C-alpha positions as a printed NumPy array, in Angstrom:
array([[  0.002,   0.009,  -0.005],
       [  1.375,   3.399,  -1.005],
       [ -0.12 ,   6.77 ,  -0.019],
       [  1.511,   9.822,  -1.468],
       [  0.224,  12.338,   1.117],
       [ -0.131,  10.719,   4.535],
       [ -0.307,  12.826,   7.726],
       [  3.124,  13.242,   9.264],
       [  1.975,  12.919,  12.883],
       [  4.477,  13.896,  15.609],
       [  1.948,  14.924,  18.22 ],
       [ -0.435,  17.874,  18.674],
       [  0.773,  21.253,  17.431],
       [ -0.063,  24.856,  18.3  ],
       [ -1.316,  25.506,  14.778],
       [ -2.524,  23.368,  11.835],
       [  1.111,  22.89 ,  10.762],
       [  4.01 ,  20.924,  12.298],
       [  6.702,  22.919,  14.118],
       [ 10.399,  23.302,  13.289],
       [  9.727,  23.332,   9.55 ],
       [  8.659,  19.676,   9.601],
       [  6.234,  18.603,   6.839],
       [  2.522,  18.161,   7.453],
       [  2.366,  15.171,   5.151],
       [  4.909,  12.655,   3.8  ],
       [  4.623,   9.639,   1.468],
       [  3.883,   6.376,   3.249],
       [  4.342,   2.82 ,   2.041],
       [  3.801,  -0.391,   3.984],
       [  3.862,  -4.077,   3.16 ],
       [  4.726,  -7.556,   4.374],
       [  8.37 ,  -8.484,   4.882],
       [  8.766, -12.198,   4.145],
       [ 12.266, -12.357,   5.65 ],
       [ 11.126, -11.256,   9.122],
       [  7.464, -12.305,   8.901],
       [  6.431,  -8.776,   9.876],
       [  4.175,  -5.98 ,   8.71 ],
       [  6.529,  -3.066,   8.109],
       [  6.754,   0.469,   6.769],
       [  9.103,   0.79 ,   3.785],
       [ 11.522,   3.708,   4.132],
       [ 10.779,   6.364,   1.485],
       [ 13.454,   8.801,   0.28 ],
       [ 14.245,  11.45 ,   2.865],
       [ 12.283,   9.739,   5.629],
       [ 15.284,   9.125,   7.899],
       [ 16.291,  12.792,   7.77 ],
       [ 12.841,  14.136,   8.559],
       [ 12.365,  11.611,  11.396],
       [ 15.714,  12.565,  12.89 ],
       [ 14.576,  16.195,  12.967],
       [ 11.279,  15.192,  14.565],
       [ 12.943,  13.137,  17.312],
       [ 15.352,  15.902,  18.139],
       [ 12.487,  18.339,  18.372],
       [ 11.203,  16.19 ,  21.235],
       [  7.609,  16.025,  20.006],
       [  5.274,  13.734,  21.961],
       [  3.342,  11.091,  20.019],
       [  0.818,   9.197,  22.122],
       [  0.746,   9.246,  25.886],
       [  4.107,   9.973,  27.598],
       [  4.928,   7.907,  30.694],
       [  4.686,  10.457,  33.47 ],
       [  2.827,  11.109,  36.725],
       [ -0.266,  12.755,  35.175],
       [ -3.674,  11.089,  35.011],
       [ -3.134,   9.861,  31.423],
       [  0.481,   8.637,  31.558],
       [  0.699,   7.201,  35.07 ],
       [ -1.572,   4.152,  34.555],
       [  0.571,   3.061,  31.579],
       [  3.801,   3.68 ,  33.514],
       [  2.588,   1.881,  36.645],
       [  1.496,  -1.136,  34.598],
       [  4.859,  -1.363,  32.858],
       [  6.731,  -0.985,  36.168],
       [  4.568,  -3.727,  37.697],
       [  5.575,  -6.016,  34.812],
       [  9.26 ,  -5.255,  35.484],
       [  8.795,  -5.992,  39.162],
       [  6.958,  -9.256,  38.397],
       [  9.544, -10.6  ,  35.951],
       [ 12.906,  -9.188,  37.095],
       [ 14.655,  -9.605,  40.424],
       [ 14.566,  -6.561,  42.673],
       [ 16.869,  -3.62 ,  41.988],
       [ 20.199,  -2.574,  43.347],
       [ 22.176,  -3.259,  40.205],
       [ 22.736,  -1.403,  36.921],
       [ 19.805,  -0.451,  34.665],
       [ 19.446,   1.471,  31.435],
       [ 16.259,   2.905,  29.988],
       [ 16.392,   3.459,  26.208],
       [ 14.051,   6.191,  25.042],
       [ 13.642,   7.696,  28.475],
       [ 11.28 ,  10.492,  27.401],
       [ 10.549,  12.75 ,  30.368],
       [ 12.539,  10.416,  32.694],
       [  9.698,   9.124,  34.814],
       [ 10.481,   5.419,  34.455],
       [ 14.197,   6.03 ,  35.119],
       [ 13.223,   7.908,  38.304],
       [ 11.01 ,   5.034,  39.432],
       [ 13.777,   2.504,  38.829],
       [ 16.057,   4.554,  41.024],
       [ 13.379,   4.66 ,  43.685],
       [ 13.231,   0.884,  43.493],
       [ 16.948,   0.572,  44.202],
       [ 18.429,   0.357,  40.703],
       [ 21.5  ,   2.356,  39.661],
       [ 19.643,   3.62 ,  36.653],
       [ 20.411,   6.005,  33.812],
       [ 18.574,   6.731,  30.573],
       [ 19.247,   7.73 ,  26.996],
       [ 16.859,   9.946,  24.975],
       [ 17.429,  11.869,  21.714],
       [ 14.678,  14.47 ,  22.234],
       [ 15.739,  17.991,  23.137],
       [ 12.432,  19.006,  24.654],
       [ 12.587,  17.074,  27.935],
       [ 15.544,  18.63 ,  29.794],
       [ 13.329,  20.46 ,  32.268],
       [ 11.656,  17.167,  33.226],
       [ 15.03 ,  15.473,  33.782],
       [ 15.985,  18.228,  36.193],
       [ 12.653,  17.896,  37.984],
       [ 12.995,  14.142,  38.345],
       [ 16.698,  14.344,  39.222],
       [ 17.722,  11.743,  36.644],
       [ 20.868,  11.251,  34.567],
       [ 19.779,  11.176,  30.927],
       [ 22.197,  11.054,  27.974],
       [ 20.729,  13.309,  25.278],
       [ 21.472,  11.172,  22.184],
       [ 20.471,   8.123,  20.231],
       [ 21.159,   4.489,  21.163],
       [ 23.561,   2.768,  20.539],
       [ 26.049,   5.196,  22.009],
       [ 29.584,   4.947,  23.431],
       [ 28.346,   6.6  ,  26.628],
       [ 26.214,   3.507,  27.46 ],
       [ 28.526,   0.587,  26.966],
       [ 27.299,  -1.529,  29.88 ],
       [ 27.069,  -4.341,  30.641],
       [ 23.761,  -3.777,  32.393],
       [ 21.667,  -6.123,  34.531],
       [ 18.473,  -4.578,  33.194],
       [ 17.777,  -2.762,  29.946],
       [ 14.224,  -1.562,  29.465],
       [ 12.434,   0.356,  26.795],
       [  8.854,   1.502,  26.376],
       [  7.471,   2.206,  22.852],
       [ 10.851,   2.428,  21.126],
       [ 11.425,  -0.766,  19.118],
       [  8.64 ,   0.046,  16.671],
       [ 10.513,   3.234,  15.767],
       [ 13.663,   1.415,  14.649],
       [ 14.254,   0.867,  10.937],
       [ 16.489,  -2.192,  11.624],
       [ 14.986,  -3.651,  14.82 ],
       [ 17.02 ,  -6.882,  14.755],
       [ 20.323,  -4.964,  14.735],
       [ 18.977,  -2.737,  17.461],
       [ 18.192,  -5.754,  19.595],
       [ 21.658,  -7.205,  18.917],
       [ 23.167,  -3.875,  20.101],
       [ 21.147,  -4.267,  23.292],
       [ 22.18 ,  -7.903,  23.801],
       [ 25.842,  -6.915,  23.521],
       [ 25.36 ,  -4.486,  26.405],
       [ 23.45 ,  -6.908,  28.626],
       [ 24.999,  -9.057,  31.361],
       [ 24.912, -12.83 ,  30.571],
       [ 22.171, -13.24 ,  33.149],
       [ 20.598,  -9.878,  32.493],
       [ 17.068,  -9.026,  31.433],
       [ 15.658,  -7.025,  28.587],
       [ 12.153,  -5.696,  29.183],
       [ 10.251,  -4.095,  26.299],
       [  6.835,  -2.695,  25.56 ],
       [  5.532,  -2.153,  22.012],
       [  2.038,  -1.327,  20.762],
       [ -0.155,  -4.39 ,  20.32 ],
       [ -1.338,  -4.06 ,  16.714],
       [ -3.162,  -7.405,  16.585],
       [ -6.709,  -6.009,  16.433],
       [ -5.872,  -3.438,  13.759],
       [ -4.027,  -6.01 ,  11.67 ],
       [ -7.009,  -8.357,  11.774],
       [ -9.452,  -5.545,  10.984],
       [ -7.285,  -3.917,   8.305],
       [ -7.402,  -0.696,  10.355],
       [ -4.753,   1.918,   9.398],
       [ -4.938,   3.54 ,  12.861],
       [ -1.601,   1.875,  13.684],
       [  0.245,   3.461,  10.771],
       [  2.716,   6.238,  11.633],
       [  5.852,   7.445,   9.833],
       [  7.664,   6.991,  13.126],
       [  6.806,   3.262,  13.279],
       [  8.651,   0.806,  11.067],
       [  7.289,  -2.469,  12.486],
       [  3.703,  -3.24 ,  13.52 ],
       [  3.845,  -5.989,  16.111],
       [  1.69 ,  -8.868,  17.122],
       [  3.002, -11.507,  19.586],
       [  4.454, -13.72 ,  16.859],
       [  6.265, -10.878,  15.127],
       [  7.799,  -9.768,  18.405],
       [  8.929, -13.265,  19.4  ],
       [ 10.423, -13.779,  15.965],
       [ 12.429, -10.522,  16.091],
       [ 13.862, -11.392,  19.48 ],
       [ 14.777, -14.911,  18.371],
       [ 16.639, -13.552,  15.353],
       [ 18.593, -11.224,  17.662],
       [ 19.711, -14.104,  19.936],
       [ 17.146, -13.867,  22.732],
       [ 14.692, -16.25 ,  24.287],
       [ 11.581, -14.382,  25.289],
       [  8.203, -14.447,  27.071],
       [  5.502, -12.185,  25.58 ],
       [  2.461, -11.028,  27.514],
       [ -0.311,  -8.525,  26.921],
       [ -0.438,  -5.49 ,  29.182],
       [ -3.036,  -5.199,  31.928],
       [ -3.744,  -1.547,  31.044],
       [ -4.098,  -0.131,  27.572],
       [ -3.11 ,  -2.322,  24.679],
       [  0.599,  -3.129,  24.63 ],
       [  2.758,  -6.208,  24.299],
       [  5.242,  -6.67 ,  27.114],
       [  8.224,  -8.968,  26.784],
       [ 11.026, -10.105,  29.066],
       [ 13.988, -11.528,  27.138],
       [ 17.329, -13.067,  28.02 ],
       [ 20.366, -14.376,  26.134],
       [ 19.232, -17.505,  24.298],
       [ 20.973, -20.591,  25.67 ],
       [ 19.39 , -23.228,  23.409],
       [ 20.017, -23.094,  19.666],
       [ 16.866, -23.647,  17.592],
       [ 16.807, -24.198,  13.843],
       [ 13.597, -22.332,  13.146],
       [ 12.199, -19.106,  14.614],
       [  8.594, -18.76 ,  15.806],
       [  6.449, -17.621,  12.827],
       [  2.786, -17.935,  13.643],
       [ -0.108, -17.374,  11.224],
       [  0.997, -14.882,   8.595],
       [ -2.133, -14.597,   6.481],
       [ -3.475, -11.393,   8.121],
       [ -0.036,  -9.784,   7.874],
       [  0.288, -10.629,   4.184],
       [ -3.18 ,  -9.297,   3.286],
       [ -3.134,  -6.246,   5.545],
       [ -2.296,  -3.63 ,   2.874],
       [ -5.209,  -4.637,   0.66 ],
       [ -7.608,  -4.712,   3.588],
       [ -6.422,  -1.33 ,   4.894],
       [ -7.181,   0.296,   1.553],
       [-10.658,  -1.23 ,   1.685],
       [-11.062,  -0.008,   5.283],
       [-10.191,   3.591,   4.383],
       [-12.645,   3.632,   1.488],
       [-15.435,   2.092,   3.624],
       [-15.004,   4.492,   6.509],
       [-14.927,   7.584,   4.275],
       [-18.183,   6.437,   2.65 ],
       [-19.785,   6.079,   6.105],
       [-18.532,   9.524,   7.229],
       [-19.886,  11.051,   4.035],
       [-23.272,   9.447,   4.791],
       [-23.226,  10.835,   8.339],
       [-22.303,  14.303,   7.094],
       [-25.281,  14.387,   4.726],
       [-27.665,  14.214,   7.709],
       [-25.812,  16.333,  10.288],
       [-22.533,  17.389,  11.848],
       [-19.88 ,  14.851,  12.864],
       [-17.218,  14.806,  15.58 ],
       [-14.257,  12.491,  15.885],
       [-13.296,  11.375,  19.404],
       [ -9.611,  10.384,  19.847],
       [ -8.78 ,  11.873,  16.42 ],
       [ -5.089,  10.903,  16.56 ],
       [ -6.273,   7.328,  16.017],
       [ -7.982,   8.277,  12.786],
       [ -5.477,  10.38 ,  10.868],
       [ -4.765,   7.71 ,   8.292],
       [ -8.477,   7.291,   7.549],
       [ -9.844,  10.813,   7.483],
       [-10.125,  13.127,   4.462],
       [ -8.789,  16.591,   5.505],
       [-11.453,  18.169,   3.289],
       [-14.296,  16.765,   5.444],
       [-15.849,  19.312,   7.881],
       [-15.216,  17.324,  11.083],
       [-14.767,  18.491,  14.681],
       [-12.172,  16.811,  16.907],
       [-12.626,  15.921,  20.587],
       [-10.391,  14.374,  23.254],
       [-10.478,  14.015,  27.02 ],
       [ -6.743,  14.833,  27.385],
       [ -6.645,  18.423,  28.653],
       [ -3.091,  18.844,  27.318],
       [ -4.455,  18.58 ,  23.759],
       [ -7.171,  21.245,  24.097],
       [ -6.818,  23.938,  21.44 ],
       [ -4.081,  22.014,  19.689],
       [ -4.067,  20.751,  16.105],
       [ -3.231,  17.551,  14.241],
       [ -1.645,  18.66 ,  10.967],
       [ -2.716,  18.788,   8.206],
       [ -6.232,  19.011,   9.701],
       [ -7.589,  22.509,  10.424],
       [ -9.944,  21.555,  13.262],
       [ -8.704,  22.343,  16.82 ],
       [ -9.062,  19.641,  19.439],
       [-11.954,  20.397,  21.764],
       [-12.9  ,  18.938,  25.15 ],
       [-15.974,  17.102,  26.29 ],
       [-17.579,  20.231,  27.703],
       [-17.515,  21.78 ,  24.213],
       [-19.228,  18.703,  22.81 ],
       [-21.934,  18.89 ,  25.445],
       [-22.522,  22.649,  25.098],
       [-22.322,  22.674,  21.285],
       [-23.146,  19.117,  20.297],
       [-22.635,  17.52 ,  16.91 ],
       [-25.241,  15.165,  15.458],
       [-22.933,  12.125,  15.543],
       [-19.695,  11.244,  17.327],
       [-17.333,   8.555,  16.072],
       [-14.987,   7.126,  18.739],
       [-11.828,   5.947,  17.002],
       [-10.168,   4.243,  19.972],
       [-10.389,   0.477,  19.814],
       [ -9.07 ,   0.162,  23.334],
       [-11.455,   2.532,  25.061],
       [-14.263,   2.886,  22.489],
       [-17.101,   1.292,  24.448],
       [-15.985,   2.999,  27.677],
       [-16.018,   6.421,  25.997],
       [-19.39 ,   5.725,  24.321],
       [-21.006,   4.86 ,  27.69 ],
       [-19.332,   7.778,  29.396],
       [-20.585,  10.259,  26.796],
       [-24.135,   8.949,  27.161],
       [-23.882,   9.158,  30.939],
       [-22.584,  12.738,  30.625],
       [-25.788,  13.755,  28.87 ],
       [-24.758,  13.642,  25.206],
       [-27.911,  12.761,  23.277],
       [-26.53 ,  12.408,  19.758],
       [-25.498,   9.257,  17.981],
       [-22.27 ,   7.604,  19.2  ],
       [-20.513,   5.087,  16.965],
       [-17.289,   3.243,  17.571],
       [-14.728,   2.469,  14.896],
       [-16.136,  -1.068,  14.723],
       [-19.612,   0.338,  13.948],
       [-18.196,   2.575,  11.289],
       [-16.291,  -0.122,   9.461],
       [-18.935,  -2.836,   9.811],
       [-21.815,  -0.838,   8.396],
       [-23.774,  -0.55 ,  11.655],
       [-25.85 ,   2.621,  11.788],
       [-26.125,   2.982,  15.564]])
């Protein structure tokens, strides 16, 4: 699947255009990689350079792990997984992609001698606030040679163009009995549904459990993959592989192979349904960041989200500012489409309980032809 003008999403912006001279759209191409058995994004010309600029700008995509109401449940769930699968702290730990430094701080509080590495330039004030030692650069880096007893990383591996080599670089910095703990987005539901909500220029691999296990095997790890208790992530604890196996885990590849065709059909179907809804009234999109690959920027849609940090912000190239729930209730649209698969039903029920009397559809309703 190739899309010539796909939203270049690096997080909410102060205006309908990306900051720092970054493009609002960029070509996007994805397909199935038979060598790795994975659904991947193909690198288009110039993509590496524009992504490097975006990372160094320190833009936030998704929910950062922090102590606020939105980030803390994700962070606490990941930390609980570390505590459940790795012996207690007191030894050396490295966090790759430390973001604001919250996880690094919590590792220190648990007794680890922890440091982090993060290429973004926009987080320095948070590092000072948390009192953490963060190396402001990309991994691998000569400043983090190890070996470490624990290396952890949340929502980083999917950003790596060569994830197997990245994992090998980690393994070479891990103690023989050390643990690697990772979290990546669980794309299973979207892959099965043909939903392009998972597609981002920043993500090169779209993981299901089999894809993740296969990547780790190829990098010399044995691994145990679990689904997160909060949100929709895949967690994995991995160690140096001691037993040599002739074949990697592969799983059922049919949905991966056919994803691109089904995603094109999904986009067409959803746009038809939105057009139908717009002919009978106004339409709002809840959790719009999950819909950027589906929406037509020419459609007169309003955007809503419960995250207060996004209020008044924009998702380039779309011209609609993000509004809060109170705006929806005071100036309602005829129909709301909730684009979050993880929290869709919860948000639908919450909107109804808040007094919203319009039609509420989830992404499943929209793509399956239900009229609500």
